[in-house]
N, C-alpha and C positions, 0 to 999 in steps of 0.2 A: 860524351868523351868520359866525363865524371865518372861515370858506374865504369867505363871500360880501366880507367886508370887504376882504380881501385882493386878491380879483379886481376890486373897485369902486376901490380903490387903484391896481392896475394900467392899469385903462381911464379912470383920472381921472372917477371917478364923484363924485356928490355926495350920493346917498343909496341905500338898497336900498328895493325893493318887493316887498311878499309877496302871496301871495294868499289870505293865513290868514281864516277867518271863524270869527270867536268861537265858541267851542263844539264845532265840527264834531268834534275828536277831541282825546285828551288835550295835545297842544300846545297845542291853542287853548283852553285854558281862561286866563280872564285873567291868573290867577296864573302860570302857566307861560310865557304871552307875555312877563309882564314879567323873569320869569326867564332867557329864551332872547335877549331884546333887549340884556341887560347884556353881551353876547358880542360885540356888534357895535361898530364903532368910527365907524359912520356912523348918520346918522338914519333909522329905519326908518319907512318908510310903509306901511299897510294900507288901501287903498282899499275892500275889500270885507268888511272888518271885521263890518260888521251886516248882509250880504247872506246869504240861504240857498242853499243847493246849487244850487238850479232858477235862481235868478236870478245865480249865477255862471255855470251853464252856458249860459245867454242871452247872456250877456256874451260869454264865451268862441268861443262860436258867430257872435256878430256881429262880433268881432275877428279871425274867421278861425283860431284856435287850439283849437278845443275837438276836432277829431280828433287835434291833436298830443296834447293835454292825457289823452286814453282810452285813449294806448296803451300796453300792459302793458311796465314796463321796470323794471329795478333803479334804483331811484330812494333818497332816505334814508328815507322810509317802508317799505318792503320791507327795506332793507338793516340800518339801525339800532335800529328799533324794537322795544323787547321785547316779549313776548306780552302784558304786563299795565304797561301804562306808567302812571306817576302822572298824576294830573290836580291834582294840589297839590304839587308838588315844591318842595323847600327848597334853597336854596344851598349849605349844608352836604352836603346830600345830593347835589346834583350833583358837587362839589367831590372828594367821598370816589369817586365812579363814575369820575371822569376820571383819579385819583391813578394808577391802576392803568394809563394811557396815556399814549404820548408823543404829546399833543396837538401841539404845534409839529411834528414830525415827519406826523402825519396830516394836516395843515393844508397844508403843502409839497408833500406829495404829491397831494391832492386839486385845490390852485390849478395844480402843473405839469401836470397829466390834463386840465385844462378846455381849453375850447373856447370860442370866441365865435360865435353865431349871432344876427343881425338878423332880429327879424320886425316886420314893419311893419301897423300894425292895417289892418284890410281896409273900414273905414267911411271915407266921404269926408271928412270934417271937417279941414282941413289943422292941423297941428301946428305952430305960428310959436315962434321963438325957443327952441327944443328945447335943454334942458339932460341933460346925461347922467346916467342912473340904472341900477343895475344890480338886474335882477329874479330873485329867488331863490325 
């Protein structure tokens, strides 16, 4: 969320949008989602929060992003998730884990290495009066 917030600031966005679905993985328990959101300086929108994996896959297929979403890649899930993630982390535990890291330098490095890509939805409905959002 820190990286996404910096990218959103650079792009003059108004909010972050995630693809989180409640309960799908450890980071997506209600407790962990609440804790993770605290690192954002923007409102976090979760339009898929109540959807199951099949619904999300259908939505991505309709939007024309499903094929991209299933490509193997080194993302935050493969790079940063421990073998046994907590399903109920606490703020003191997170702060302790982060205390051994130079979080600001890591965020700067990620933001500096980021690139922007626009993906227009494949469905025909026009989007009027569009505001900028950052997808994370």
